C-alpha positions as CSV (number, residue, x, y, z in Angstrom):
1,X,0.9,-31.2,-8.4
2,X,-1.2,-32.6,-5.5
3,X,-3.3,-30.5,-3.2
4,X,-4.7,-32.2,0.0
5,X,-6.8,-30.4,2.5
6,X,-8.1,-31.6,5.8
7,X,-9.8,-30.0,8.8
8,X,-8.7,-31.4,12.2
9,X,-9.9,-30.8,15.7
10,X,-7.3,-30.4,18.4
11,X,-7.9,-31.5,21.9
12,X,-8.6,-28.8,24.5
13,X,-5.5,-27.2,25.8
14,X,-5.2,-24.9,28.8
15,X,-4.2,-21.3,28.4
16,X,-0.6,-21.0,27.2
17,X,1.7,-22.1,24.4
18,X,1.6,-25.8,23.4
19,X,3.7,-27.9,20.9
20,X,1.3,-29.4,18.4
21,X,3.7,-30.6,15.7
22,X,3.3,-34.3,16.4
23,X,-0.5,-34.0,16.7
24,X,-0.6,-32.4,13.3
25,X,1.6,-35.0,11.7
26,X,-0.4,-37.9,13.3
27,X,-3.7,-36.5,12.2
28,X,-2.5,-35.6,8.7
29,X,-0.5,-38.6,7.5
30,X,-1.2,-37.5,3.9
31,X,1.9,-35.3,4.2
32,X,3.9,-38.5,3.5
33,X,2.6,-38.4,-0.1
34,X,4.4,-35.2,-0.9
35,X,8.1,-35.2,-1.7
36,X,8.6,-31.4,-2.3
37,X,5.9,-28.9,-1.2
38,X,4.4,-26.8,1.5
39,X,2.0,-27.3,4.5
40,X,-0.2,-24.4,5.3
41,X,-1.8,-24.5,8.8
42,X,-4.7,-22.2,9.5
43,X,-6.5,-21.8,12.8
44,X,-10.2,-21.0,12.6
45,X,-10.4,-18.9,15.7
46,X,-9.9,-15.3,16.8
47,X,-8.7,-15.9,20.3
48,X,-6.0,-18.5,19.7
49,X,-3.1,-18.3,17.3
50,X,-0.1,-20.2,15.7
51,X,3.6,-19.7,15.6
52,X,6.8,-21.7,15.1
53,X,9.5,-21.6,17.8
54,X,11.6,-23.5,20.3
55,X,10.6,-27.2,20.6
56,X,13.0,-28.4,23.3
57,X,12.9,-26.1,26.3
58,X,9.4,-25.7,27.8
59,X,10.5,-22.5,29.6
60,X,10.4,-20.7,26.2
61,X,6.7,-21.4,26.0
62,X,6.2,-20.2,29.6
63,X,8.1,-17.0,28.8
64,X,6.0,-16.4,25.7
65,X,2.8,-16.5,27.9
66,X,4.3,-14.3,30.6
67,X,5.6,-11.7,28.2
68,X,2.4,-11.5,26.2
69,X,0.4,-11.0,29.4
70,X,2.6,-7.9,30.1
71,X,2.3,-6.6,26.6
72,X,-1.5,-7.2,26.5
73,X,-2.8,-7.1,30.1
74,X,-6.3,-8.0,31.1
75,X,-8.9,-5.8,32.8
76,X,-8.0,-2.5,31.0
77,X,-10.6,0.2,31.5
78,X,-10.5,1.0,27.8
79,X,-11.6,-2.5,26.6
80,X,-15.2,-2.5,25.4
81,X,-15.4,-6.0,24.2
82,X,-15.6,-7.8,27.5
83,X,-18.8,-9.9,27.1
84,X,-17.0,-13.2,27.6
85,X,-14.7,-12.3,30.5
86,X,-11.5,-10.4,31.2
87,X,-9.4,-12.6,29.0
88,X,-11.6,-12.1,25.9
89,X,-10.4,-8.9,24.3
90,X,-6.7,-9.5,25.3
91,X,-7.1,-12.9,23.6
92,X,-8.2,-11.3,20.3
93,X,-5.3,-8.8,20.4
94,X,-2.7,-11.6,21.1
95,X,-4.1,-13.7,18.3
96,X,-3.7,-10.8,15.9
97,X,-0.2,-10.2,17.1
98,X,0.9,-13.8,16.8
99,X,-1.0,-14.7,13.6
100,X,-3.5,-17.3,12.3
101,X,-1.3,-19.2,9.8
102,X,2.1,-20.9,9.6
103,X,3.7,-22.4,6.5
104,X,6.3,-25.2,6.6
105,X,8.2,-26.8,3.8
106,X,7.6,-30.5,3.1
107,X,10.7,-32.5,2.0
108,X,10.6,-36.2,1.4
109,X,7.2,-36.6,3.0
110,X,8.1,-34.9,6.3
111,X,7.9,-31.4,7.7
112,X,11.2,-29.7,7.1
113,X,11.5,-27.8,10.4
114,X,14.8,-26.7,12.0
115,X,16.3,-28.9,14.7
116,X,14.8,-26.8,17.5
117,X,11.6,-25.7,15.8
118,X,8.0,-26.8,16.5
119,X,4.5,-25.6,15.8
120,X,2.8,-23.9,18.7
121,X,-0.8,-23.6,19.5
122,X,-1.0,-20.3,21.3
123,X,-4.1,-20.6,23.5
124,X,-5.0,-17.1,24.8
125,X,-8.3,-18.0,26.6
126,X,-8.7,-19.5,30.1
127,X,-11.3,-21.9,28.6
128,X,-10.8,-21.8,24.9
129,X,-12.1,-25.3,24.1
130,X,-11.0,-27.5,21.2
131,X,-9.6,-25.6,18.3
132,X,-10.0,-26.4,14.6
133,X,-7.2,-26.3,12.1
134,X,-7.4,-26.4,8.3
135,X,-4.3,-28.2,6.9
136,X,-3.5,-27.7,3.3
137,X,-0.6,-29.6,1.8
138,X,0.5,-29.0,-1.8
139,X,3.4,-30.2,-3.9
140,X,4.8,-33.1,-5.9
């Protein structure tokens, strides 16, 4: 059994939902060394998140952003954690709702995602900056 771990820095993305599957595979070519295993992707931030969803139609990503903004609106009078702006507390809530980890099977050295699946970075801040991911691949 192999276990390979690497921390990568993503480029800065604007607020919204962004496909990062190819960025992960380019920055973590060690996946090719595993025939059968798993990749765990963990984001080291509390105002951005990860999920797996539609990789072909960009309107899905726009709809995610629009819907979450309705579910978790900004500028609510009951928010107390507002030190970093009106998007701060909503970003924390959205990140908790979406999650900080995704796990993907590795088969024959490649991510075994469905035909229409991709890994999203869910950037919930207007100016979130570069995000760090910890990638852990394990298997044979």
